[in-house]
C-alpha angles and dihedrals in degrees: 000000000000093000091049089050091054090048094051091046090048090050091051093044092050090051092051091048093051092046092050093052094050101042132336093223088061094064106106120242093210134014119194109195123198130183127214112236096191094268108036144358120278126200109248115159140001121201124194121191125194125200140210126233089279092054093249115144111254105168133024116191115198117200128185123215116244114207095198094056097029089228143100118258130197115271111158141352128203119195123192125196123196135198125233090277091055091251114145109248106166135016127187129199118199131179127209117249109210094194095058098025089229140115115256126200116249111162140354133192121204115198123204115208129188123184087348093303123116110245101175144346117213117198120197134179127219115247109209096195095057097024091228139115116260124202113250109162145338133211115206117200132204125184136206128234090278093056090250120141106263105171132011115191118194118204128183126214112254103211092193095058099026093235145104116257130195117261112153138010128196119195119193129206126189141205116240088260091060099255118134113262104180140353115205118199118202130184122218113243109210091193094060096023088229141105122267126197117258118157132001124198120198122192128212122190136202127228090280091056091249120137109265098170137018113192119196122197132182126216111243093191094264107034143006114271127197113264110163143328133216120205120197125205123195135187127233090279093054094252114142113250102170140020114192120193117198124182125209117255109207091194097055092029091226142099115264122198111245109161133026128189119192123195130204112197137196125229090279091056093252115144109243095172128031119187121194119199132178127212113229115178092335096312124109116226128187116253110168142332135204127210109202136192125192133218122249094242092181088071096036092054096054102037091110089058094067091271094290110199109252126180135177118195149222097014113196090037136188104212111329131045121196132210123211121188124179092215134036111280125171113213110207094186133019118186139170123203131191117227092270091061095254115145110239099169133021136168140160090203116112096239133172096191124046121201104216097158090122091066121099118238112281147081121310139176120239117202122190119189129191128177090279109013139060116195125189127203134176112228128184124214113210 
């Protein structure tokens, strides 16, 4: 049960991480996780995320369901701190100690940022005997001329020699439009003091520049061999509806479906239900499912302005989107981005109606900036 618990927490944490990188408003506010017992769904975990004024996740509370008490009990708490530019600088993982009814430090990550670029991430674990933080690992980042991550080198702490030693290196390549092309994983060989190929991930995109296929290959020592393939399916609004994982079968020399994740989305393209299934001998079986709710970041982002009523309508929209504000606000910059980060609309005019009829159908990010505030919304073009 402990291993499954860690897997579930890792699944939720990965989801939060991915959401945060894409768009802060896509980080769920609550996640209700259930596990299939072979006959029915059982309650398993409940995750509650709180947000700051910029709608960035600050605390994630993981609770585990207890059958005996028919209630959720504390399990783990993740806390994230940001700098003034909304860059993550420190994160803390705590676990609940039932004996003392208190949170106990487990792990912390300290991020060093220069010119809004991550330079390194130092991970430390808490030593109960000495009540101090002990080095565990460090990720060092280098960037290309476009400020994209080029190489991430992972080093682990060698307690015998009191130093960090190379373990893993990830090298990123990009297409001219800025999308990731490949990610190469290399392991450090202490015998040769050099890097050895391990895993290679290759990305393929559809016409909307969304990932349609992710191919993973492993290094055999002389050539790249098939390992697994992920296929992504989207609806007409570019919201993901299915992720299919197929593993390579060396006996049949073909890919065999092993795991399927289905997404049910709301009108904003946010996944409100995520169903995970596993394939056993050609038959799909339920594994787990998440029910998710999302914060109203329109309210969160303006709380410090006496909760001014702010409305964007219609959303989804056909050609024009309107802004309604209860009090006078001057927007110094109004921008719309597609999901790749490309600017598709920009104006410094203080408008209350935006003509976006030139955009193709899909999901976009609207950013409104005043002299003191920057507010982000997801909008959908029909």
